[in-house]
Every structure is written in structure tokens, then in C-alpha cells.
C-alpha positions in Angstrom: 34.3 -177.6 111.4 33.1 -181.2 111.8 30.7 -181.5 109.0 30.3 -179.3 105.8 26.8 -180.3 105.0 24.9 -177.8 107.2 27.2 -175.0 106.0 26.6 -175.9 102.4 22.8 -176.0 103.1 23.1 -172.5 104.5 25.2 -171.4 101.5 22.4 -172.7 99.2 19.9 -170.5 101.0 22.1 -167.5 100.5 22.5 -168.3 96.8 18.7 -168.5 96.5 18.3 -165.1 98.2 20.8 -163.5 95.8 19.1 -165.2 92.8 15.7 -163.8 94.0 17.2 -160.3 93.8 18.3 -160.9 90.3 14.8 -161.3 88.9 13.3 -158.3 87.0 11.4 -156.0 89.3 12.8 -157.7 92.4 14.0 -154.4 93.9 11.5 -151.7 94.7 11.9 -148.4 96.6 9.0 -149.5 99.0 11.2 -152.0 100.8 14.7 -150.6 100.2 16.0 -151.2 103.7 14.8 -154.8 103.8 16.4 -155.4 100.3 19.7 -153.8 101.3 19.8 -156.1 104.4 18.9 -159.2 102.3 21.6 -158.3 99.8 24.3 -157.6 102.4 23.5 -160.6 104.5 23.5 -163.0 101.5 26.6 -161.6 100.0 28.6 -161.5 103.2 27.3 -165.0 104.4 28.1 -166.5 101.0 31.6 -165.1 101.2 32.1 -166.2 104.8 30.8 -169.7 104.3 32.9 -170.2 101.2 36.0 -169.0 103.1 35.2 -171.2 106.1 34.8 -174.3 103.9 38.1 -173.5 102.1 40.0 -172.9 105.4 38.6 -176.0 107.0 39.9 -178.2 104.2 36.4 -179.2 103.1 36.9 -178.3 99.5 39.2 -179.7 96.8 42.4 -177.8 96.0 40.9 -176.8 92.7 38.6 -174.3 94.4 41.7 -172.4 95.6 42.7 -172.0 91.9 39.4 -170.3 90.8 39.6 -166.8 89.5 36.9 -164.2 89.1 36.9 -161.2 86.7 36.4 -157.9 88.4 36.2 -154.5 86.9 38.4 -151.9 88.7 37.1 -148.5 89.6 40.1 -146.3 90.3 39.9 -143.5 92.9 39.4 -140.1 91.3 39.4 -137.8 94.3 42.7 -138.2 96.2 41.3 -135.9 98.9 38.8 -138.6 99.6 41.6 -140.5 101.4 41.6 -137.8 104.1 37.8 -137.7 104.6 36.3 -138.7 107.9 36.2 -142.5 107.8 32.4 -142.8 108.2 32.0 -140.7 105.0 34.2 -143.1 103.1 31.8 -146.0 103.6 29.8 -145.4 100.3 31.3 -145.6 96.8 30.0 -142.2 95.6 30.0 -141.3 91.9 32.5 -138.5 92.2 35.0 -140.5 94.2 35.6 -143.5 91.8 35.7 -143.8 88.0 32.6 -145.9 87.4 33.2 -145.7 83.7 36.4 -147.6 83.9 36.5 -150.7 81.8 39.8 -152.1 83.1 39.4 -155.7 84.2 41.5 -157.7 86.6 41.5 -161.3 87.5 41.3 -161.9 91.2 41.7 -165.2 92.9 38.4 -166.3 94.3 39.9 -166.1 97.7 40.9 -162.5 97.1 37.3 -161.7 96.0 36.0 -163.3 99.1 38.4 -161.2 101.2 37.3 -158.0 99.5 33.8 -158.7 100.8 34.7 -160.0 104.3 37.1 -157.1 104.9 35.1 -154.5 102.9 35.9 -150.9 104.0 33.0 -149.7 102.0 29.5 -150.9 102.3 29.0 -153.5 99.6 26.7 -151.6 97.1 24.3 -153.1 94.6 24.5 -152.4 90.9 21.0 -152.6 89.5 19.8 -153.4 86.0 17.2 -151.5 84.0 14.5 -153.7 85.2 15.3 -153.1 88.9 17.2 -156.3 89.4 20.5 -157.0 91.0 23.3 -157.3 88.4 26.4 -157.1 90.5 28.0 -155.2 93.3 30.8 -152.8 94.2 33.2 -153.7 97.0 36.6 -152.8 98.3 38.6 -154.1 101.2 40.5 -151.9 103.7 43.7 -152.7 101.6 42.4 -151.3 98.3 39.6 -148.8 98.7 42.1 -145.9 99.1 43.1 -146.5 95.5 40.3 -148.5 93.8 37.2 -150.6 94.3 35.9 -153.5 92.3 32.7 -154.3 90.5 31.9 -158.1 90.4 28.9 -159.3 88.4 26.3 -161.3 90.3 26.5 -164.0 87.5 30.2 -164.5 88.2 29.8 -164.4 91.9 27.0 -167.0 91.8 28.9 -169.3 89.5 31.8 -169.3 91.9 29.8 -169.9 95.1 27.8 -172.6 93.3 31.1 -174.2 92.5 31.8 -174.2 96.3 28.4 -175.6 97.0 28.8 -178.6 94.6 32.5 -179.3 95.3 33.3 -182.3 97.4 36.6 -183.8 98.5 36.8 -187.4 97.3 40.5 -188.1 97.9 43.0 -186.7 100.4 46.8 -187.4 100.1 49.2 -186.6 102.9 53.0 -186.8 102.9 55.6 -185.5 105.3 58.2 -183.2 103.9 61.3 -183.6 106.0 63.0 -180.6 104.5 60.2 -178.3 105.6 59.3 -180.3 108.7 55.6 -180.2 107.8 52.9 -182.3 106.3 51.8 -181.6 102.7 48.1 -182.2 102.2 46.3 -182.3 98.8 42.6 -182.7 98.2 40.8 -183.8 95.0 
């Protein structure tokens, strides 16, 4: 990646789309397919752009240290592991314990990977006023045992951190014991 500005501008558009879905009454049954696409696109793009900026070294090291709180939903139905793969793409009520209150801290990078490598279709969690409050997601590494709920507020706070983070200083030193360069970014 040569320049991060166009990517950050695109990230800002995805954030705005997610924020628009968080407004009361934003989600109606009349345009369900369009809203599902808007949600999936904005969530996946925001995760992908964040990961791309991280991997390209366009963000300070502090972004790698961010953690996000996720609520875990353990798998209830062990037979679900043996179901036809296409049937395992939706996090159905009878399959996972949606009443679970267990919380886990995930690195922001792990949360991003849960979205990018999601084995289930990222599913919206709606509030009483038909607004997006969060989402359920589970990568191919975890969905056989659990999935995660991440609040939209937490997700937006983290991707906004990416949006506004800039590298102001880069330090490099060669480690002869490892035979590699050590790079740090502030």
C-alpha cells in the first residue's frame, strides 16, 4: 500500500454506513435484503481495511494492542457440528446459548479475523427501536464451539481509532541475534 489516505476515506464511508443503521427505525422489513447487504459490506470492509492498514505498517503499534470485549455464545447442540456446512451458516437460537453473559477480551486483530474469516454469516443484533446494536460472528476456528457478540458501539470505537491513528515516528534497528530488522511505530 503506497498511501493510506484513500483507504481511510473508504473506512470513514463504511463507518458512516454502520452509524446510519444504528439510528432508531433504520431497519425495516421493507428493505431487508438491501439492509443486510449494507450491514455485511460495511462490517466486512471496515474489518478488511483495518487489517490492511495494520499489516501495511500504516498504523502505530498501539493499534495492535487494542482489545475489544465480546460476549461468548457457547454451542449448545453438539450435533450441529455434523450438519451440512451450508446449514451451519446462520447462528440459530437452538444452536448457541444467546443468554450467555460470559465476556472475553479479544485483541482487535482477533476480532477483525473473526469477521474476515467468518464461518457463519455475520448477523445483526437489533434493538427495540429497529436499530443495529451489534452483531454475531464466528470464524472457522471457533464456530464449532462458540460464536461472539460484539456491540456496534465497541466496534465503531475501534475502527474510529484506526481511522484517526497516524504514524508520526518510525524507529528501526537491526537485531544481529535474530538476523532481522525491528521496526516500531508511534
